[in-house]
N, C-alpha and C positions, 0 to 999 in steps of 0.2 A: 453470437458466439456461444459455443457449448462449453460451459465452465463446470469444473469439478466442485460443486457446492453441496453441503449437507442439506441445507434447507433454503428455499427461496422465501424472502420476506418482502413485504410491500416496499416500494421504493421510498427513499428519503426525499421528502419535498423540501426544497430550499428556496429561499428568496435571496437573490443575488443583490449586490449593491446598486445595480441599475434598476431594481424593482422587478426584474424578470424572474419568474418562477421556473425551476427545473426539477425534474424527478430523476434522482440518481439511483440506478439499480442497487439493490442491497441483498446480501445473503447472510445466513447465520452459520456459525461453525462452533463445534464444541471440541476443545482440546483437553488433554490431560495435564495437570500441573507436574512440574519437575519435583521428584521426591528423592533425588540423589544428593550428592555432595553439593552444598550451596556454591554458587559462583561468586567471585569477588566483586566484579563490576556489573551492577544491575542498572546502570544508567539512572541512578537516583530512585531506584525502587520499582523498576518495570517488573511485571509478572514474568516468571521463568516457566516455560512450558516444556513438556517432554515430546520431542519429535524423533521417532525412531531410536529411542534410548539415549538421546543427547539433549542437553539443556539448551534451549533457544528462546529468543523473544518471539512474540506473536508474529511479527513481520516475517521472520524466517520460517515459522511454521506455515504461514500462508503461502510463502514462496515455495515451500516443499510440496504443498497440495497442488499448486500450479505445475511444478516440475513433474510430478507423477502423471499429469495429464498431457505432458509433452511440451509445455511452455518453457522458455528460458527467461531468466530475469534476474533482478537484484532487489535488495532492500535499499531504498534511498534513505540513508541515515543523515537527515538534515541536521541533527543534533551535533554530529561531528564532521559533517560535510564529506561523507564517504559513500561509495557504493559497496555493498557487501553481498556475498553469497553464503557466508558463514559468520559465526560469532566473532566479535572483535578480539584481537586487533586486525584480523585478516580483512583486506579490502581488495577491490578489483576496479577495472575500468569498464566502461560501457563499450560494446561494439560500435563502430562508426555510425551505422544506421540508427541505432537507439540514441546515441549521443546527439545526433542531428535533431531528432524529435524533441529530446529533453531541452536542448539549447534554444530551439524555436519557442518553446513554451516559456522558458526563463526570460527570453527577450520580450515576449508579449506581457510578461508579469513584471515589467519595469526592472528587469535584471535580477529579480529576487528568486532564490531557490526555496525559501520558506513557504510552507503550504503545500509543497509537492506531496502527492499521495505516497504512502509508505512503500508500496511495492510497484515496481515498473517491470512489466513482462511483455514478451513478444513471441509470436508463433505464426509462421506462414504469412508474414506481411501484416498481421494484425498486432495492435498494441493495446495494452491494458494497464490502467493505473488503478491500484487497489488501496483504499484507505482502511487501516486497521482501527477498529473502535471496540473497546471492551464494553459488552452489553451493560447498560444502565450506569456506566461509570465515565463515559466519554462522549463528546459531541463535536460536531463540525465547527471549526474555528474560522474566524474572519480571514486569516491568511489562506486557508484551504478554499474558501469561497472565491478569493481572488485567483487562486491557481486554476480553479474550474473555469472561470471567465477566460483566463489566458489560454487554457487548453482548447476550449470551444472556439476561441478566436483564430487559432491556427489550424482548425479543421479536425480536431479530435472529436469524435462523436460521443454522445451521452452513453452509448452502449459500450464505450471503451473506458468508462469510469465505473467503479464498483466500490461500495462500502461493504466491508466484511465485518459484521457485528459478531464478535466471538465471546466465548466465556470458557471457563475451565471447570471440570467436574469437581 
């Protein structure tokens, strides 16, 4: 897939619970911090970034990068169990084709939504799950490894998974 990334970084090597090793593609991205009026709900202290003059969380900035490249998608807000295209409280529903893919992975993940990568995008029949990780401050969790196992089990390819390691200036 041709992805709109600022820099390609070596893949993230992960050992899954089965002992199998996988290499998840990774990219790097630099965003600008939000310098405007502080927002009230930061989800417990999430970084607020500037995307086109608006305050957003990293997940929505990443979605914005994908949308500029013609992808459609959502932030999978597992914290509040919503799909979002913009800052809370706004939420949306997945289109049926995307909902079907998401549901299949959830079923393969013992019915759990936890661990789903932060951004779920689609374009021309391709699907992409992007995990947002702040550089040097965040790492892949056990629940995310379980989500990877479930995604692979239902036929999602490694190329459809991406770690976006981001930072702000």
